[in-house]
C-alpha positions in Angstrom: 98.6 -22.9 -4.7 97.8 -23.2 -1.1 99.3 -26.3 0.5 95.9 -27.4 1.9 94.5 -27.4 -1.7 97.2 -29.7 -3.0 96.3 -33.4 -3.3 97.7 -35.3 -0.3 100.5 -37.8 -1.1 99.4 -41.3 -0.7 95.7 -40.6 -1.3 95.6 -42.7 -4.5 97.6 -45.5 -2.8 95.4 -45.4 0.2 92.3 -45.6 -2.0 93.7 -48.5 -3.9 94.6 -50.4 -0.7 91.2 -49.8 0.7 89.6 -51.1 -2.5 91.8 -54.2 -2.6 91.1 -54.8 1.1 87.4 -54.8 0.4 87.8 -57.1 -2.5 90.1 -59.6 -0.9 88.5 -59.7 2.6 85.0 -58.3 2.2 81.7 -60.1 2.2 79.8 -58.0 -0.3 78.5 -59.6 -3.5 81.2 -57.8 -5.5 83.9 -59.1 -3.1 82.6 -62.7 -3.4 82.6 -62.5 -7.2 86.2 -61.2 -7.1 87.3 -63.9 -4.7 85.7 -66.6 -6.8 87.5 -65.3 -9.9 90.8 -65.4 -8.1 90.1 -69.0 -6.9 89.4 -70.0 -10.5 92.6 -68.3 -11.8 94.5 -70.0 -9.0 93.1 -73.4 -10.0 94.1 -72.7 -13.7 97.6 -71.8 -12.6 97.8 -75.0 -10.5 96.6 -77.0 -13.6 99.4 -75.3 -15.6 102.0 -76.4 -12.9 100.7 -80.0 -13.1 100.9 -80.0 -16.9 104.3 -78.3 -17.1 106.2 -81.6 -17.9 104.1 -82.0 -21.0 103.8 -78.3 -21.9 107.6 -77.8 -21.8 107.8 -79.3 -25.3 105.7 -76.5 -26.7 107.4 -73.6 -28.5 105.2 -71.1 -26.6 105.9 -72.6 -23.2 108.1 -69.6 -22.1 105.4 -67.2 -22.9 102.9 -69.2 -20.8 105.5 -69.4 -18.0 106.0 -65.6 -17.9 102.3 -64.9 -18.2 101.7 -67.1 -15.1 104.6 -65.3 -13.4 102.9 -61.9 -14.1 99.6 -63.3 -12.6 101.4 -64.6 -9.5 103.3 -61.4 -9.0 100.2 -59.3 -9.4 98.3 -61.4 -6.9 101.2 -61.2 -4.4 101.5 -57.4 -4.7 97.7 -57.0 -4.5 97.5 -59.1 -1.3 100.3 -57.1 0.2 98.5 -53.9 -0.5 95.3 -55.3 0.9 97.0 -56.3 4.1 96.9 -54.2 7.3 100.4 -55.5 8.2 102.6 -56.2 5.2 105.6 -57.3 7.3 103.4 -59.9 9.2 102.0 -61.1 5.9 105.5 -61.6 4.4 106.5 -63.7 7.4 103.8 -66.2 6.7 104.8 -69.5 5.0 102.3 -69.0 2.2 104.0 -65.8 1.2 107.4 -67.5 1.2 105.9 -70.2 -1.1 104.5 -67.6 -3.5 107.8 -65.7 -3.7 109.7 -69.0 -4.4 107.1 -70.0 -7.0 107.6 -66.5 -8.6 111.4 -67.1 -8.7 111.0 -70.4 -10.5 108.7 -68.8 -13.0 111.1 -65.9 -13.7 114.1 -68.3 -14.0 112.6 -71.4 -15.5 116.0 -72.6 -16.8 118.2 -71.9 -13.8 115.7 -73.4 -11.3 114.3 -76.1 -13.6 115.1 -78.9 -11.1 113.0 -77.1 -8.4 110.0 -76.4 -10.6 108.2 -79.4 -9.1 107.7 -77.3 -5.9 105.4 -75.0 -7.8 102.5 -77.3 -6.9 102.8 -75.9 -3.4 100.6 -73.2 -4.7 97.8 -75.7 -4.1 98.7 -75.8 -0.4 98.9 -72.0 -0.4 95.4 -71.8 -1.9 94.1 -74.2 0.8 95.2 -71.6 3.4 93.1 -68.9 1.7 90.2 -67.7 3.8 88.1 -66.8 0.7 88.2 -70.5 -0.4 86.6 -71.7 2.8 84.1 -68.8 2.9 82.7 -69.9 -0.4 82.5 -73.5 0.8 80.7 -72.4 4.0 78.2 -70.4 1.9 77.2 -73.6 0.1 76.7 -75.4 3.4 79.9 -77.4 3.2 81.4 -76.1 6.4 81.5 -79.6 8.1 83.6 -80.8 5.3 86.3 -78.2 5.7 88.7 -80.5 7.6 88.3 -83.4 5.2 88.8 -81.1 2.3 92.0 -79.7 3.8 93.2 -83.3 4.3 92.5 -84.1 0.7 94.3 -81.0 -0.5 97.3 -81.9 1.7 97.4 -85.4 0.3 97.1 -84.2 -3.4 99.8 -81.6 -2.8 102.2 -84.3 -1.4 101.4 -86.6 -4.3 102.2 -84.0 -6.9 105.3 -82.7 -5.1 106.8 -86.3 -4.9 105.7 -87.0 -8.5 107.5 -83.8 -9.7 110.6 -84.7 -7.6 110.7 -88.3 -9.0 110.2 -87.0 -12.5 112.9 -84.3 -12.2 115.6 -86.5 -10.7 114.8 -90.0 -12.0 112.8 -89.7 -15.3 114.0 -86.5 -16.7 116.1 -88.2 -19.4 113.0 -88.9 -21.4 110.7 -85.9 -21.2 107.0 -86.1 -22.0 103.7 -87.5 -20.8 104.7 -91.1 -20.6 107.6 -90.5 -18.2 105.5 -88.1 -16.0 102.8 -90.8 -15.8 105.4 -93.3 -14.8 106.5 -90.9 -12.0 102.9 -90.5 -10.9 102.3 -94.3 -11.0 105.4 -94.9 -8.8 104.3 -92.2 -6.3 100.8 -93.6 -6.0 102.0 -97.2 -5.7 104.5 -96.1 -3.0 102.0 -94.0 -1.0 99.4 -96.7 -1.0 102.0 -99.5 -0.5 100.3 -101.6 -3.1 103.5 -103.2 -4.1 106.4 -102.8 -6.6 107.9 -104.7 -9.5 107.4 -102.9 -12.8 108.7 -99.4 -11.8 111.3 -98.9 -9.1 113.9 -96.1 -8.5 117.5 -97.1 -8.8 120.2 -96.8 -6.2 120.2 -95.7 -2.5 118.6 -92.4 -3.4 115.6 -94.2 -5.0 115.1 -96.5 -1.9 115.3 -93.5 0.4 112.8 -91.6 -1.7 110.4 -94.6 -1.6 110.8 -94.9 2.2 110.2 -91.2 2.8 107.1 -91.3 0.4 105.6 -94.2 2.3 106.1 -92.7 5.7 104.6 -89.3 4.9 101.9 -90.8 2.6 100.6 -93.2 5.2 100.4 -90.5 7.8 98.4 -88.2 5.4 96.0 -91.1 4.6 95.5 -91.6 8.4 94.9 -87.9 8.7 92.3 -88.0 5.9 90.5 -91.0 7.5 90.4 -89.2 10.8 88.9 -86.1 9.2 86.2 -88.1 7.4 85.1 -90.5 10.2 85.7 -88.3 13.3 82.5 -86.6 14.6 82.0 -83.2 13.0 83.1 -80.2 15.0 82.7 -76.5 14.3 85.6 -74.1 13.6 85.5 -71.2 16.1 88.7 -69.8 17.6 88.6 -69.5 21.4 89.2 -65.9 22.4 91.2 -67.1 25.4 93.5 -69.9 24.1 92.9 -70.0 20.4 91.6 -73.6 20.2 89.6 -73.8 16.9 87.7 -77.1 17.0 84.7 -77.4 19.3 81.6 -79.5 19.6 78.6 -77.8 17.9 76.8 -77.3 21.1 79.8 -76.3 23.2 79.3 -73.6 25.8 82.8 -73.6 27.3 86.2 -74.2 25.7 87.4 -77.7 26.6 91.0 -76.5 26.8 90.7 -73.4 29.0 87.1 -73.2 30.1 86.4 -69.8 28.5 82.8 -69.1 27.7 82.2 -69.5 23.9 79.6 -67.8 21.7 79.6 -70.1 18.7 77.2 -68.7 16.0 74.2 -70.8 15.2 73.7 -71.6 11.5 70.0 -71.6 12.0 69.5 -75.3 12.2 
């Protein structure tokens, strides 16, 4: 057989990468449907992470755990193949989070005390461009910053809840103890007072102090996002500033001329 007639190596891989790139980053109806399905699966996985303290009592928990691990691994590999620069993608914090989550899923016993960090998948999802594209399609673009602030706050609440549950309430597993951990976290973040549930020892006091400081700052950030005048997201080609006034002609940071798309209003 003539060498020119032989199938070129990498042709199938290149075709797969091109297909995945169109699905993950495209704007066709098929791409949007695929992206919506991945968002729904991500939300289901996050729900599994939140419910893990209760589901751990099930005999089929490990099967669920490894099934989620397969989904996370498949998504991570697919995103790598869809990327134009795999090395750059792996250097991003969201990729580190996904790899860490995958490790906790593959080694649920050895890394049991770090399982509460799986909820960081919610933060990783909030950095997904496809999520915000779907919101923009539904006319919710002005609410992007507020939505981001809400997601950051929820992520923090569940991370602290998981930490408190793992290190202070783990002696009695189940829904009641997880709710106690969540109650303590919400009471601490909102500084509504203590009395019925407190954490013992110096470690407990330090946990409460850390939770209050970070929680209050996230609440302030959320208030700013809600009540601050709406701005559009448009990266300045010169300096990279992303937030501008809707009718801005020049970037307020560097003076570069902007060409912000009009939504037709």
